[in-house]
Backbone and ligand atoms as CSV (ligand in chain L), in Angstrom:
chain,resi,resn,atom,element,x,y,z
A,1,UNK,N,N,0.857,-1.196,0.000
A,1,UNK,CA,C,0.000,0.000,0.000
A,1,UNK,C,C,0.889,1.242,0.000
A,2,UNK,N,N,0.710,2.164,-0.949
A,2,UNK,CA,C,1.551,3.373,-0.972
A,2,UNK,C,C,1.378,4.193,0.304
A,3,UNK,N,N,2.463,4.813,0.735
A,3,UNK,CA,C,2.417,5.625,1.953
A,3,UNK,C,C,2.342,7.097,1.559
A,4,UNK,N,N,1.141,7.554,1.168
A,4,UNK,CA,C,1.004,8.931,0.717
A,4,UNK,C,C,1.183,9.925,1.859
A,5,UNK,N,N,0.783,9.513,3.089
A,5,UNK,CA,C,0.764,10.469,4.195
A,5,UNK,C,C,2.138,10.735,4.770
A,6,UNK,N,N,3.010,9.774,4.670
A,6,UNK,CA,C,4.295,9.916,5.349
A,6,UNK,C,C,5.414,9.374,4.471
A,7,UNK,N,N,5.600,9.967,3.281
A,7,UNK,CA,C,6.612,9.418,2.372
A,7,UNK,C,C,8.018,9.762,2.844
A,8,UNK,N,N,8.969,8.996,2.353
A,8,UNK,CA,C,10.369,9.337,2.639
A,8,UNK,C,C,10.745,10.638,1.938
A,9,UNK,N,N,10.174,10.851,0.734
A,9,UNK,CA,C,10.505,12.052,-0.044
A,9,UNK,C,C,9.235,12.678,-0.601
A,10,UNK,N,N,9.235,13.980,-0.615
A,10,UNK,CA,C,8.137,14.743,-1.199
A,10,UNK,C,C,8.729,15.551,-2.352
A,11,UNK,N,N,8.176,15.373,-3.531
A,11,UNK,CA,C,8.707,16.051,-4.722
A,11,UNK,C,C,7.640,16.981,-5.263
A,12,UNK,N,N,8.016,18.206,-5.569
A,12,UNK,CA,C,7.076,19.172,-6.142
A,12,UNK,C,C,7.337,19.236,-7.646
A,13,UNK,N,N,6.373,18.769,-8.430
A,13,UNK,CA,C,6.471,18.868,-9.880
A,13,UNK,C,C,6.839,17.547,-10.521
A,14,UNK,N,N,6.019,17.136,-11.492
A,14,UNK,CA,C,6.186,15.831,-12.135
A,14,UNK,C,C,6.741,15.969,-13.544
A,15,UNK,N,N,7.710,16.868,-13.733
A,15,UNK,CA,C,8.391,16.959,-15.020
A,15,UNK,C,C,9.526,15.947,-15.088
A,16,UNK,N,N,10.422,16.174,-16.007
A,16,UNK,CA,C,11.539,15.244,-16.184
A,16,UNK,C,C,12.369,15.142,-14.905
A,17,UNK,N,N,12.607,16.290,-14.271
A,17,UNK,CA,C,13.449,16.284,-13.066
A,17,UNK,C,C,12.790,15.544,-11.922
A,18,UNK,N,N,11.571,15.963,-11.573
A,18,UNK,CA,C,10.890,15.356,-10.431
A,18,UNK,C,C,10.564,13.892,-10.659
A,19,UNK,N,N,10.110,13.574,-11.857
A,19,UNK,CA,C,9.718,12.184,-12.129
A,19,UNK,C,C,10.926,11.258,-12.156
A,20,UNK,N,N,12.021,11.754,-12.707
A,20,UNK,CA,C,13.226,10.930,-12.734
A,20,UNK,C,C,13.738,10.691,-11.316
A,21,UNK,N,N,13.701,11.756,-10.507
A,21,UNK,CA,C,14.121,11.600,-9.110
A,21,UNK,C,C,13.230,10.575,-8.405
A,22,UNK,N,N,11.912,10.646,-8.675
A,22,UNK,CA,C,10.984,9.702,-8.043
A,22,UNK,C,C,11.297,8.269,-8.449
A,23,UNK,N,N,11.594,8.091,-9.720
A,23,UNK,CA,C,11.889,6.734,-10.180
A,23,UNK,C,C,13.160,6.188,-9.524
A,24,UNK,N,N,14.185,7.014,-9.485
A,24,UNK,CA,C,15.452,6.571,-8.881
A,24,UNK,C,C,15.239,6.232,-7.406
A,25,UNK,N,N,14.477,7.071,-6.726
A,25,UNK,CA,C,14.264,6.857,-5.292
A,25,UNK,C,C,13.420,5.605,-5.038
A,26,UNK,N,N,12.337,5.433,-5.812
A,26,UNK,CA,C,11.482,4.265,-5.575
A,26,UNK,C,C,12.198,2.972,-5.956
A,27,UNK,N,N,13.053,3.038,-6.975
A,27,UNK,CA,C,13.831,1.843,-7.326
A,27,UNK,C,C,14.757,1.432,-6.187
A,28,UNK,N,N,15.106,2.402,-5.333
A,28,UNK,CA,C,15.966,2.104,-4.188
A,28,UNK,C,C,15.163,1.825,-2.923
A,29,UNK,N,N,13.846,1.719,-3.064
A,29,UNK,CA,C,13.018,1.288,-1.942
A,29,UNK,C,C,12.411,2.409,-1.122
A,30,UNK,N,N,12.644,3.657,-1.516
A,30,UNK,CA,C,12.047,4.771,-0.776
A,30,UNK,C,C,10.618,4.998,-1.254
A,31,UNK,N,N,9.791,5.549,-0.366
A,31,UNK,CA,C,8.452,5.966,-0.782
A,31,UNK,C,C,8.500,7.446,-1.140
A,32,UNK,N,N,7.734,7.788,-2.164
A,32,UNK,CA,C,7.770,9.147,-2.715
A,32,UNK,C,C,6.341,9.603,-2.993
A,33,UNK,N,N,6.055,10.831,-2.617
A,33,UNK,CA,C,4.811,11.463,-3.070
A,33,UNK,C,C,5.186,12.664,-3.926
A,34,UNK,N,N,4.553,12.785,-5.093
A,34,UNK,CA,C,4.770,13.941,-5.962
A,34,UNK,C,C,3.511,14.806,-5.938
A,35,UNK,N,N,3.702,16.105,-5.706
A,35,UNK,CA,C,2.626,17.072,-5.889
A,35,UNK,C,C,2.790,17.708,-7.251
A,36,UNK,N,N,1.762,17.617,-8.078
A,36,UNK,CA,C,1.806,18.210,-9.412
A,36,UNK,C,C,0.607,19.145,-9.553
A,37,UNK,N,N,0.879,20.399,-9.883
A,37,UNK,CA,C,-0.220,21.377,-9.922
A,37,UNK,C,C,-1.102,21.205,-11.151
A,38,UNK,N,N,-0.569,20.635,-12.215
A,38,UNK,CA,C,-1.370,20.438,-13.419
A,38,UNK,C,C,-2.067,19.086,-13.389
A,39,UNK,N,N,-2.995,18.916,-14.292
A,39,UNK,CA,C,-3.716,17.657,-14.372
A,39,UNK,C,C,-3.027,16.682,-15.315
A,40,UNK,N,N,-3.555,15.470,-15.368
A,40,UNK,CA,C,-3.016,14.508,-16.328
A,40,UNK,C,C,-3.413,14.894,-17.749
A,41,UNK,N,N,-2.650,14.470,-18.717
A,41,UNK,CA,C,-3.005,14.710,-20.112
A,41,UNK,C,C,-2.732,13.433,-20.887
A,42,UNK,N,N,-3.487,13.253,-21.932
A,42,UNK,CA,C,-3.238,12.095,-22.776
A,42,UNK,C,C,-3.412,12.517,-24.231
A,43,UNK,N,N,-3.309,11.564,-25.123
A,43,UNK,CA,C,-3.278,11.896,-26.550
A,43,UNK,C,C,-4.491,12.711,-26.978
A,44,UNK,N,N,-5.667,12.425,-26.375
A,44,UNK,CA,C,-6.894,13.122,-26.782
A,44,UNK,C,C,-6.798,14.623,-26.517
A,45,UNK,N,N,-6.016,15.004,-25.502
A,45,UNK,CA,C,-5.902,16.437,-25.194
A,45,UNK,C,C,-5.204,17.200,-26.312
A,46,UNK,N,N,-4.496,16.511,-27.149
A,46,UNK,CA,C,-3.741,17.176,-28.209
A,46,UNK,C,C,-4.443,17.095,-29.561
A,47,UNK,N,N,-5.600,16.436,-29.581
A,47,UNK,CA,C,-6.413,16.393,-30.796
A,47,UNK,C,C,-7.076,17.750,-30.974
A,48,UNK,N,N,-7.156,18.357,-32.131
A,48,UNK,CA,C,-7.063,17.706,-33.424
A,48,UNK,C,C,-5.646,17.650,-34.003
A,49,UNK,N,N,-4.643,17.712,-33.185
A,49,UNK,CA,C,-3.272,17.625,-33.690
A,49,UNK,C,C,-3.032,18.697,-34.756
A,50,UNK,N,N,-3.606,19.835,-34.496
A,50,UNK,CA,C,-3.519,20.957,-35.421
A,50,UNK,C,C,-2.214,21.709,-35.144
A,51,UNK,N,N,-1.284,21.646,-36.064
A,51,UNK,CA,C,0.027,22.243,-35.814
A,51,UNK,C,C,-0.060,23.741,-35.584
A,52,UNK,N,N,-0.968,24.408,-36.299
A,52,UNK,CA,C,-1.092,25.853,-36.101
A,52,UNK,C,C,-1.548,26.159,-34.675
A,53,UNK,N,N,-2.419,25.305,-34.159
A,53,UNK,CA,C,-2.943,25.486,-32.808
A,53,UNK,C,C,-1.808,25.426,-31.779
A,54,UNK,N,N,-0.871,24.551,-32.000
A,54,UNK,CA,C,0.196,24.343,-31.033
A,54,UNK,C,C,1.499,25.040,-31.430
A,55,UNK,N,N,1.459,25.737,-32.583
A,55,UNK,CA,C,2.700,26.260,-33.135
A,55,UNK,C,C,3.492,27.097,-32.141
A,56,UNK,N,N,2.831,28.032,-31.469
A,56,UNK,CA,C,3.559,28.865,-30.510
A,56,UNK,C,C,3.348,28.368,-29.076
A,57,UNK,N,N,2.798,27.189,-28.927
A,57,UNK,CA,C,2.659,26.520,-27.637
A,57,UNK,C,C,1.718,27.248,-26.687
A,58,UNK,N,N,1.003,28.255,-27.176
A,58,UNK,CA,C,0.119,28.990,-26.279
A,58,UNK,C,C,-1.054,28.137,-25.811
A,59,UNK,N,N,-1.337,27.073,-26.537
A,59,UNK,CA,C,-2.412,26.188,-26.115
A,59,UNK,C,C,-2.019,25.402,-24.868
A,60,UNK,N,N,-0.736,25.412,-24.527
A,60,UNK,CA,C,-0.271,24.558,-23.448
A,60,UNK,C,C,0.241,25.316,-22.226
A,61,UNK,N,N,0.609,26.569,-22.369
A,61,UNK,CA,C,1.150,27.287,-21.217
A,61,UNK,C,C,0.007,27.762,-20.325
A,62,UNK,N,N,0.303,28.022,-19.030
A,62,UNK,CA,C,-0.764,28.466,-18.144
A,62,UNK,C,C,-1.346,29.809,-18.580
A,63,UNK,N,N,-2.641,29.976,-18.343
A,63,UNK,CA,C,-3.276,31.254,-18.630
A,63,UNK,C,C,-2.907,32.260,-17.543
A,64,UNK,N,N,-2.847,33.532,-17.917
A,64,UNK,CA,C,-2.498,34.550,-16.922
A,64,UNK,C,C,-3.489,34.561,-15.769
A,65,UNK,N,N,-4.761,34.272,-16.055
A,65,UNK,CA,C,-5.738,34.293,-14.964
A,65,UNK,C,C,-5.576,33.099,-14.016
A,66,UNK,N,N,-4.856,32.057,-14.462
A,66,UNK,CA,C,-4.630,30.897,-13.599
A,66,UNK,C,C,-3.318,31.006,-12.836
A,67,UNK,N,N,-2.456,31.892,-13.261
A,67,UNK,CA,C,-1.101,31.904,-12.734
A,67,UNK,C,C,-0.598,33.349,-12.791
A,68,UNK,N,N,-0.105,33.894,-11.681
A,68,UNK,CA,C,0.312,35.302,-11.709
A,68,UNK,C,C,1.462,35.574,-12.681
A,69,UNK,N,N,2.307,34.593,-12.936
A,69,UNK,CA,C,3.384,34.729,-13.921
A,69,UNK,C,C,4.189,36.007,-13.721
A,70,UNK,N,N,4.611,36.227,-12.488
A,70,UNK,CA,C,5.367,37.424,-12.163
A,70,UNK,C,C,6.862,37.140,-12.223
A,71,UNK,N,N,7.584,38.055,-12.812
A,71,UNK,CA,C,9.035,37.945,-12.890
A,71,UNK,C,C,9.660,39.205,-12.311
A,72,UNK,N,N,10.798,39.022,-11.640
A,72,UNK,CA,C,11.574,40.164,-11.175
A,72,UNK,C,C,12.985,40.001,-11.736
A,73,UNK,N,N,13.469,41.062,-12.373
A,73,UNK,CA,C,14.831,41.045,-12.893
A,73,UNK,C,C,15.780,41.387,-11.742
A,74,UNK,N,N,16.336,40.343,-11.119
A,74,UNK,CA,C,17.137,40.560,-9.912
A,74,UNK,C,C,18.457,41.271,-10.218
A,75,UNK,N,N,18.805,41.394,-11.500
A,75,UNK,CA,C,20.028,42.126,-11.840
A,75,UNK,C,C,19.826,43.631,-11.664
A,76,UNK,N,N,18.553,44.070,-11.608
A,76,UNK,CA,C,18.260,45.500,-11.438
A,76,UNK,C,C,17.809,45.737,-10.000
A,77,UNK,N,N,18.548,46.555,-9.241
A,77,UNK,CA,C,18.245,46.699,-7.818
A,77,UNK,C,C,16.847,47.239,-7.538
A,78,UNK,N,N,16.303,48.093,-8.417
A,78,UNK,CA,C,14.988,48.679,-8.151
A,78,UNK,C,C,13.888,48.038,-9.004
A,79,UNK,N,N,14.145,46.834,-9.487
A,79,UNK,CA,C,13.177,46.192,-10.384
A,79,UNK,C,C,11.889,45.850,-9.647
A,80,UNK,N,N,10.781,46.041,-10.338
A,80,UNK,CA,C,9.466,45.688,-9.806
A,80,UNK,C,C,8.977,44.433,-10.535
A,81,UNK,N,N,8.127,43.636,-9.860
A,81,UNK,CA,C,7.588,42.448,-10.527
A,81,UNK,C,C,6.835,42.819,-11.808
A,82,UNK,N,N,7.080,42.074,-12.842
A,82,UNK,CA,C,6.403,42.293,-14.124
A,82,UNK,C,C,5.634,41.031,-14.494
A,83,UNK,N,N,4.462,41.205,-15.030
A,83,UNK,CA,C,3.685,40.056,-15.489
A,83,UNK,C,C,4.182,39.648,-16.863
A,84,UNK,N,N,4.550,38.394,-17.008
A,84,UNK,CA,C,5.045,37.899,-18.292
A,84,UNK,C,C,4.505,36.499,-18.535
A,85,UNK,N,N,4.269,36.209,-19.781
A,85,UNK,CA,C,3.894,34.829,-20.099
A,85,UNK,C,C,5.106,33.928,-19.948
A,86,UNK,N,N,4.874,32.781,-19.344
A,86,UNK,CA,C,5.988,31.862,-19.126
A,86,UNK,C,C,5.949,30.789,-20.205
A,87,UNK,N,N,6.485,31.130,-21.323
A,87,UNK,CA,C,6.402,30.260,-22.485
A,87,UNK,C,C,7.029,28.900,-22.205
A,88,UNK,N,N,8.019,28.868,-21.337
A,88,UNK,CA,C,8.784,27.644,-21.151
A,88,UNK,C,C,8.228,26.718,-20.095
A,89,UNK,N,N,7.110,27.092,-19.493
A,89,UNK,CA,C,6.576,26.277,-18.409
A,89,UNK,C,C,5.233,25.701,-18.828
A,90,UNK,N,N,5.018,24.439,-18.586
A,90,UNK,CA,C,3.730,23.820,-18.832
A,90,UNK,C,C,3.282,23.127,-17.565
A,91,UNK,N,N,2.084,23.439,-17.103
A,91,UNK,CA,C,1.568,22.797,-15.901
A,91,UNK,C,C,0.718,21.601,-16.297
A,92,UNK,N,N,1.295,20.456,-16.313
A,92,UNK,CA,C,0.565,19.205,-16.533
A,92,UNK,C,C,1.465,18.075,-16.051
A,93,UNK,N,N,0.868,16.951,-15.773
A,93,UNK,CA,C,1.695,15.808,-15.396
A,93,UNK,C,C,2.674,15.542,-16.537
A,94,UNK,N,N,3.924,15.527,-16.224
A,94,UNK,CA,C,4.949,15.417,-17.252
A,94,UNK,C,C,5.613,16.759,-17.534
A,95,UNK,N,N,4.975,17.841,-17.116
A,95,UNK,CA,C,5.572,19.172,-17.206
A,95,UNK,C,C,5.929,19.590,-18.622
A,96,UNK,N,N,6.862,20.515,-18.709
A,96,UNK,CA,C,7.304,21.024,-20.016
A,96,UNK,C,C,7.897,19.911,-20.859
A,97,UNK,N,N,8.262,18.847,-20.206
A,97,UNK,CA,C,8.876,17.731,-20.899
A,97,UNK,C,C,7.913,17.114,-21.910
A,98,UNK,N,N,6.609,17.393,-21.752
A,98,UNK,CA,C,5.639,16.908,-22.741
A,98,UNK,C,C,5.780,17.590,-24.088
A,99,UNK,N,N,6.389,18.768,-24.108
A,99,UNK,CA,C,6.372,19.521,-25.358
A,99,UNK,C,C,7.757,19.960,-25.808
A,100,UNK,N,N,8.770,19.358,-25.252
A,100,UNK,CA,C,10.099,19.759,-25.702
A,100,UNK,C,C,10.298,19.364,-27.157
A,101,UNK,N,N,11.271,19.997,-27.778
A,101,UNK,CA,C,11.451,19.797,-29.215
A,101,UNK,C,C,12.546,18.790,-29.537
A,102,UNK,N,N,13.174,18.259,-28.497
A,102,UNK,CA,C,14.163,17.189,-28.654
A,102,UNK,C,C,15.447,17.640,-29.331
A,103,UNK,N,N,15.804,18.901,-29.174
A,103,UNK,CA,C,17.154,19.326,-29.560
A,103,UNK,C,C,18.080,18.955,-28.414
A,104,UNK,N,N,19.130,18.291,-28.702
A,104,UNK,CA,C,20.056,17.858,-27.651
A,104,UNK,C,C,21.465,18.361,-27.961
A,105,UNK,N,N,21.715,19.655,-27.717
A,105,UNK,CA,C,23.040,20.178,-28.040
A,105,UNK,C,C,24.126,19.512,-27.195
A,106,UNK,N,N,25.265,19.327,-27.815
A,106,UNK,CA,C,26.393,18.697,-27.132
A,106,UNK,C,C,26.942,19.664,-26.076
A,107,UNK,N,N,27.247,19.155,-24.910
A,107,UNK,CA,C,27.834,20.005,-23.873
A,107,UNK,C,C,29.232,20.457,-24.283
A,108,UNK,N,N,29.547,21.673,-23.889
A,108,UNK,CA,C,30.886,22.199,-24.121
A,108,UNK,C,C,31.507,22.546,-22.762
A,109,UNK,N,N,32.801,22.848,-22.754
A,109,UNK,CA,C,33.502,23.078,-21.493
A,109,UNK,C,C,32.806,24.133,-20.631
A,110,UNK,N,N,32.306,25.193,-21.280
A,110,UNK,CA,C,31.712,26.270,-20.490
A,110,UNK,C,C,30.458,25.821,-19.743
A,111,UNK,N,N,29.796,24.773,-20.223
A,111,UNK,CA,C,28.622,24.267,-19.508
A,111,UNK,C,C,29.009,23.645,-18.173
A,112,UNK,N,N,30.257,23.217,-18.073
A,112,UNK,CA,C,30.704,22.512,-16.865
A,112,UNK,C,C,31.332,23.466,-15.852
A,113,UNK,N,N,31.445,24.733,-16.196
A,113,UNK,CA,C,32.132,25.693,-15.325
A,113,UNK,C,C,31.293,26.956,-15.211
A,114,UNK,N,N,30.054,26.773,-14.791
A,114,UNK,CA,C,29.100,27.883,-14.834
A,114,UNK,C,C,29.529,29.043,-13.935
A,115,UNK,N,N,30.182,28.760,-12.816
A,115,UNK,CA,C,30.511,29.851,-11.890
A,115,UNK,C,C,31.561,30.792,-12.482
A,116,UNK,N,N,32.296,30.328,-13.471
A,116,UNK,CA,C,33.310,31.183,-14.103
A,116,UNK,C,C,32.664,32.412,-14.758
A,117,UNK,N,N,31.403,32.291,-15.129
A,117,UNK,CA,C,30.746,33.357,-15.872
A,117,UNK,C,C,29.839,34.221,-14.989
A,118,UNK,N,N,29.896,33.986,-13.682
A,118,UNK,CA,C,29.083,34.791,-12.768
A,118,UNK,C,C,29.920,35.904,-12.166
A,119,UNK,N,N,29.271,37.003,-11.818
A,119,UNK,CA,C,29.978,38.100,-11.161
A,119,UNK,C,C,30.332,37.732,-9.722
A,120,UNK,N,N,29.573,36.855,-9.130
A,120,UNK,CA,C,29.804,36.467,-7.736
A,120,UNK,C,C,28.757,35.452,-7.339
A,121,UNK,N,N,28.657,35.153,-6.040
A,121,UNK,CA,C,27.666,34.175,-5.599
A,121,UNK,C,C,26.250,34.628,-5.921
A,122,UNK,N,N,25.371,33.670,-6.175
A,122,UNK,CA,C,23.966,33.956,-6.422
A,122,UNK,C,C,23.224,33.801,-5.106
A,123,UNK,N,N,22.553,34.876,-4.678
A,123,UNK,CA,C,21.866,34.843,-3.389
A,123,UNK,C,C,20.875,33.689,-3.337
A,124,UNK,N,N,20.941,32.918,-2.282
A,124,UNK,CA,C,19.971,31.854,-2.072
A,124,UNK,C,C,20.241,30.592,-2.853
A,125,UNK,N,N,21.368,30.536,-3.563
A,125,UNK,CA,C,21.650,29.346,-4.374
A,125,UNK,C,C,23.058,28.829,-4.085
A,126,UNK,N,N,23.199,27.546,-4.121
A,126,UNK,CA,C,24.523,26.927,-4.062
A,126,UNK,C,C,24.853,26.438,-5.458
A,127,UNK,N,N,25.929,26.914,-6.025
A,127,UNK,CA,C,26.298,26.505,-7.381
A,127,UNK,C,C,27.740,26.027,-7.391
A,128,UNK,N,N,27.957,24.863,-7.940
A,128,UNK,CA,C,29.327,24.376,-8.092
A,128,UNK,C,C,29.515,23.939,-9.537
A,129,UNK,N,N,30.745,23.950,-9.968
A,129,UNK,CA,C,31.047,23.468,-11.310
A,129,UNK,C,C,30.990,21.945,-11.337
A,130,UNK,N,N,30.644,21.429,-12.485
A,130,UNK,CA,C,30.614,19.964,-12.646
A,130,UNK,C,C,32.028,19.429,-12.403
A,131,UNK,N,N,32.170,18.450,-11.509
A,131,UNK,CA,C,33.547,18.012,-11.170
A,131,UNK,C,C,34.259,17.335,-12.337
L,1,FAD,C1,C,8.179,24.219,-26.143
L,1,FAD,C2,C,9.424,23.709,-25.451
L,1,FAD,C3,C,10.464,23.182,-26.208
L,1,FAD,C4,C,11.623,22.720,-25.575
L,1,FAD,N1,N,12.608,22.162,-26.333
L,1,FAD,C5,C,13.719,21.695,-25.737
L,1,FAD,C6,C,14.736,21.082,-26.498
L,1,FAD,O1,O,14.634,20.949,-27.694
L,1,FAD,N2,N,15.857,20.655,-25.868
L,1,FAD,C7,C,15.996,20.771,-24.507
L,1,FAD,O2,O,17.033,20.348,-23.983
L,1,FAD,N3,N,15.024,21.335,-23.752
L,1,FAD,C8,C,13.906,21.796,-24.340
L,1,FAD,N4,N,12.924,22.367,-23.596
L,1,FAD,C9,C,13.164,22.496,-22.176
L,1,FAD,C10,C,12.867,21.174,-21.460
L,1,FAD,O3,O,11.652,20.663,-21.906
L,1,FAD,C11,C,12.812,21.537,-19.987
L,1,FAD,O4,O,14.055,22.073,-19.579
L,1,FAD,C12,C,12.525,20.322,-19.131
L,1,FAD,O5,O,11.353,19.688,-19.556
L,1,FAD,C13,C,12.403,20.798,-17.710
L,1,FAD,O6,O,12.126,19.687,-16.888
L,1,FAD,P1,P,11.804,19.954,-15.377
L,1,FAD,O7,O,11.458,18.642,-14.772
L,1,FAD,O8,O,12.906,20.743,-14.762
L,1,FAD,O9,O,10.559,20.950,-15.389
L,1,FAD,P2,P,9.104,20.755,-16.019
L,1,FAD,O10,O,9.058,19.666,-17.038
L,1,FAD,O11,O,8.638,22.125,-16.414
L,1,FAD,O12,O,8.271,20.259,-14.779
L,1,FAD,C14,C,7.960,21.100,-13.698
L,1,FAD,C15,C,6.620,20.628,-13.162
L,1,FAD,O13,O,6.409,21.263,-11.887
L,1,FAD,C16,C,5.044,21.590,-11.786
L,1,FAD,N5,N,4.950,22.639,-10.775
L,1,FAD,C17,C,5.492,23.860,-10.813
L,1,FAD,N6,N,5.224,24.525,-9.688
L,1,FAD,C18,C,4.485,23.696,-8.928
L,1,FAD,C19,C,3.907,23.817,-7.637
L,1,FAD,N7,N,4.019,24.956,-6.925
L,1,FAD,N8,N,3.219,22.761,-7.131
L,1,FAD,C20,C,3.107,21.620,-7.859
L,1,FAD,N9,N,3.635,21.444,-9.089
L,1,FAD,C21,C,4.316,22.485,-9.606
L,1,FAD,C22,C,4.654,22.030,-13.185
L,1,FAD,O14,O,3.259,21.933,-13.392
L,1,FAD,C23,C,5.436,21.023,-14.039
L,1,FAD,O15,O,4.669,19.877,-14.339
L,1,FAD,C24,C,11.751,22.810,-24.170
L,1,FAD,C25,C,10.686,23.339,-23.417
L,1,FAD,C26,C,9.531,23.775,-24.037
L,1,FAD,C27,C,8.397,24.320,-23.216
């Protein structure tokens, strides 16, 4: 019987990251509960498979009335929250991973040394270079 009330791990979001983490953890015998804000989707949700309908992915991103979609440009000290469409986020089981385009660029050295390109530490984040 799944232990929804008292899992070993609680994961927020069922995209590629959260779902992969859940699989790895459950394969090792841990119990996991995932909270996903979007609903399930299946092939019928994408019918009529109209490419124009999905061309700019607006059929899949959250509506502004469902999601505040506020961004703050933290590089600007006096920046105020701005409402923006979050084109890259999809709220559904499977997350944005449902609509990725499958471009898989090869990693280069600079991808492994991200801190080299920062002015300094990022507040609230721990970042290390890939060993
Ligand atoms: C149109 C499009 C094309 C793309 N093409 C490519 C590509 O060609 N190559 C590539 O490498 N990458 C591509 N990407 C990016 C790639 O799809 C994402 O980087 C990847 O899917 C992110 O996975 P994730 O698990 O981090 O997040 P997501 O898949 O976005 O999952 C996050 C999940 O968390 C949920 N969530 C968020 N907040 C909450 C909350 N408060 N409570 C509960 N649930 C929450 C969301 O609903 C979502 O399901 C593309 C993305 C899009 C949208």
